[in-house]
N, C-alpha and C positions, 0 to 999 in steps of 0.2 A: 868794224865787223867783228873783232874780238869782243867788245863790250856786250854786243847783242847776244852772241854765244854763252857770256858768262851769265847774263840775265836769264836766259833761257834755261840753263843748267840750274839755277837758283829756283826758278819757278817751278820745274819739274820736282825738284827736291821738296819743294813746299807742297806740292799737290800730294805727293806720294806720303808725306808725314799726315796731311789731314785726312786721306783715305784710311791710313792704319789706325789714326785716331777713332775714326768712325766705326771701323771693324771691332776694335777694342771695347768701346761703349755699347755697341748694339750685342756683342756677345756677353757682356756682363750683365745687361738689362734683361737679356732673355733668360739666362741662367739655365739653359737646357741641357747642361751636363750634370746637374743635380738629380738624384732619385727623389721621388715624392714621398714626403713624411706623412704617415697618418694623420697627425696632430693638426697639418694645415688645413685650410678651408677649400678643400677641393671638392665638389666643383663649385664655381663661384655662385651659381644661382641652381636650385632644384625645384621642380614643380611635379606634383602626382595627383591624378584624378582617378576616380573609379568609374567604369563604363560598362555598359553590356557588350558583352564580345559579339562582334559582327558576324562570324561565322557559326557560333553557338549560342543564340539568342536566352537561353536559359543559364548561361554562365556569365560571371562577371569578370572583367579584366582591369588590371592596374595599368594605366599609361603613365610612364615616367619620362620627364625630359630633364636635361641637365645642360645647363650653358657653362661651357668650358672657356678658361682664358685664352686658349691657342690651340692650333691643330696638334701641338706637341703631345697633349693628353689623350690618351686611350683609355675608354671605359669598357669593362668586361662585365656582364651579368654572370653572377656566380649561383644563383639559384634563390628559392625561397623556402621557408618553414612554416607550417601552420601548426601552432600548438594552442588549443583551446580557443579561446577568442582573440589570438594575436598572429598577425600575420607579418613575419619579418622577411624582408627582401634584401638581398645581398649584392653589391657591386664592388668591383675593384677599380680604382683610377691610377694609372701610372704615367709618368711623363717619359716620354723618348729621350734619346740622347742627340736625336738629330736636330739641327738648326731648323727653325721654322717661324714663320710669320706671327707678330702679336694681333691676332684677328679672333674674336669670339667665335667659337663654333657650338653646335648644338648635338646632343647626344639624345635619342629616344628609343625607347623600348616599350612594347606592348606585351603584358605579362597576364597570362591567364590564370585566375585564380580559382575557377570552378564554380560550382552551384552552390555557393555559401548563403546561409540565411541567417540573420540575427546582426547583433552589435559586435562589430570587430575594432581592434585597434591596429592599425597599419603602422609598421615601422621601417624606414627605408636607412640602411647603413652602407656607407663608403669606407672602404678600407677598415672596416671594424668599427667604424665611428657612427654613432646615431645622428643622421643628418635631417631627418624629417618624420614626425609621428602625429598622427591624427586618427580619430574615431570616426566611424562611418556605420550606419545601419543599412544593411542588405536585405532585401525581400523580395 
């Protein structure tokens, strides 16, 4: 009977050690306690298209989608500036300090540009870093 008790204690100690090791590795991989630095490549993927606005057919909208590495990341639209033939769109991407799963998530935003006509350069910034730039003819 004593041998079985000793074996059970060793088994439980080993199981607890494995669980602690798994927790330590998962928290190191997630890295959710570190703030986002602007020089890092967030978001993982960014797409943007110009479309006619549904509610205002005479106006143009910019539809932006971003693929983020996990739900830890929060994207905030900060605004746009139109200067001459350049449209600059600004986003802020921050990583929360909460623990979260490593699952790709998508952020999308439809931004009304107005009734623009002519050739424009569209520039999209995330955390002050230019992430996408393209030219488009609106008419």
